[in-house]
N, C-alpha and C positions, 0 to 999 in steps of 0.2 A: 825200653825193649829195644832190638833194633828194627831195622824194617825189616825185612825177611820174617822175625819170629808173628809183628804185631799180621802180615797177609798171610802167615798160615794160622794164625789164629781166631780172623776175619773168614779166612772158607774155611775151616771146623762150624763157625756160628752159621755161617752157609748152607752146609751141609743138614749141621741139625734143620734149620726152618724149614729146610725143605723133608726134610726127614727122609733124610738118603744116609749112606754109608760113603768112607770116602770112597776115590778115584770111580764115579759113573763117568758113564760116557755121555757124548752132548745130547743122546737120545735119551738118556736116562731122567738125564737134568728137568730137559723138556716136557717127559712124562711124567716128571716129580715135584713139575709147577703145577702142571694144570690141576693134579689130584688137588694139590693147596691151594689152590686158585680159588676151585668146587670149594672150600672147607670157610677159606676166611673172604670171600666179597660180601662186601658187605652191602648191609638192603642201607634203602635211602632213612638218614637221622641216627643210621652206627656210625659206633666209629672205624676209620677205616685204617689203624695202626700196624694190625694183625698184614692186613692186604697190603701193603704199603712195604713192610720186614721181608714178606714173600716175594714182592719183586721186584725189588733190589737182591735178595739174596740171587734168585737167578738170573736179574744181571751180570752178579759178580761174577759168577762160576759159566756164565757162558763167555764175557770176557774172557777169563782164562783158558777156556778150553780153542777157543776162534787165537789167543796169542801161543797158545800150544802148538797146535799147526800151519801156523807163520799165515794167517788171514788180520789179522791183526798187530800191526807198532805198539808200544808203548805205550806212545801217546794219544791212541785213542785210535788213531783214521788205516779205516778196513785196505787192505794189499790181495795182491791174489786174486782178485774175483776177475 
Protein backbone atom coordinates (compact mmCIF):
# COMPACT_ATOMS: atom_id res chain seq x y z
CA UNK A 1 0.00 0.00 0.00
CA UNK A 2 1.45 3.39 -0.93
CA UNK A 3 1.88 6.35 1.38
CA UNK A 4 -1.13 8.22 -0.04
CA UNK A 5 -3.42 5.22 0.54
CA UNK A 6 -2.10 4.82 4.07
CA UNK A 7 -2.80 8.50 4.82
CA UNK A 8 -6.30 8.18 3.40
CA UNK A 9 -6.97 5.07 5.54
CA UNK A 10 -5.63 6.86 8.61
CA UNK A 11 -7.86 9.85 7.84
CA UNK A 12 -10.95 7.64 7.56
CA UNK A 13 -10.06 5.90 10.83
CA UNK A 14 -9.69 9.29 12.53
CA UNK A 15 -13.11 10.42 11.26
CA UNK A 16 -14.65 7.18 12.54
CA UNK A 17 -12.95 7.53 15.93
CA UNK A 18 -14.43 11.01 16.32
CA UNK A 19 -17.82 9.88 14.92
CA UNK A 20 -17.56 12.31 12.01
CA UNK A 21 -18.26 12.20 8.31
CA UNK A 22 -15.51 13.16 5.89
CA UNK A 23 -15.04 16.81 5.07
CA UNK A 24 -15.76 18.47 8.39
CA UNK A 25 -14.23 21.84 9.13
CA UNK A 26 -11.66 22.57 11.81
CA UNK A 27 -14.52 23.72 14.05
CA UNK A 28 -16.48 20.51 13.38
CA UNK A 29 -13.41 18.46 14.28
CA UNK A 30 -12.90 20.38 17.52
CA UNK A 31 -16.58 20.01 18.49
CA UNK A 32 -16.48 16.25 17.76
CA UNK A 33 -13.29 15.91 19.79
CA UNK A 34 -14.84 17.67 22.78
CA UNK A 35 -17.88 15.36 22.64
CA UNK A 36 -15.70 12.25 22.42
CA UNK A 37 -13.42 13.41 25.24
CA UNK A 38 -16.46 13.69 27.52
CA UNK A 39 -17.39 10.11 26.56
CA UNK A 40 -13.93 8.57 26.83
CA UNK A 41 -12.03 10.46 29.54
CA UNK A 42 -10.95 7.74 31.96
CA UNK A 43 -11.75 7.72 35.65
CA UNK A 44 -8.76 7.12 37.95
CA UNK A 45 -7.56 3.55 37.58
CA UNK A 46 -9.41 2.96 34.31
CA UNK A 47 -7.90 2.12 30.94
CA UNK A 48 -7.16 5.20 28.84
CA UNK A 49 -6.70 3.50 25.43
CA UNK A 50 -9.89 4.86 23.85
CA UNK A 51 -9.19 8.37 25.16
CA UNK A 52 -5.70 8.24 23.63
CA UNK A 53 -7.16 7.04 20.30
CA UNK A 54 -9.55 10.00 20.31
CA UNK A 55 -6.73 12.44 21.07
CA UNK A 56 -4.48 11.01 18.34
CA UNK A 57 -7.34 11.23 15.82
CA UNK A 58 -7.92 14.87 16.74
CA UNK A 59 -4.22 15.76 16.40
CA UNK A 60 -4.04 13.99 13.03
CA UNK A 61 -7.13 15.72 11.60
CA UNK A 62 -6.28 19.20 12.92
CA UNK A 63 -2.78 18.85 11.47
CA UNK A 64 -4.35 18.08 8.09
CA UNK A 65 -6.60 21.14 8.43
CA UNK A 66 -3.63 23.38 9.24
CA UNK A 67 -1.68 22.05 6.26
CA UNK A 68 -4.65 22.69 3.97
CA UNK A 69 -4.84 26.35 4.97
CA UNK A 70 -1.06 26.76 4.85
CA UNK A 71 -0.39 27.17 8.57
CA UNK A 72 1.88 24.15 8.81
CA UNK A 73 4.57 22.66 6.63
CA UNK A 74 4.83 18.91 6.23
CA UNK A 75 7.74 18.81 8.71
CA UNK A 76 5.42 19.96 11.50
CA UNK A 77 6.65 23.55 11.94
CA UNK A 78 3.94 26.18 12.29
CA UNK A 79 4.19 29.00 9.78
CA UNK A 80 2.20 32.10 8.81
CA UNK A 81 1.10 32.81 12.37
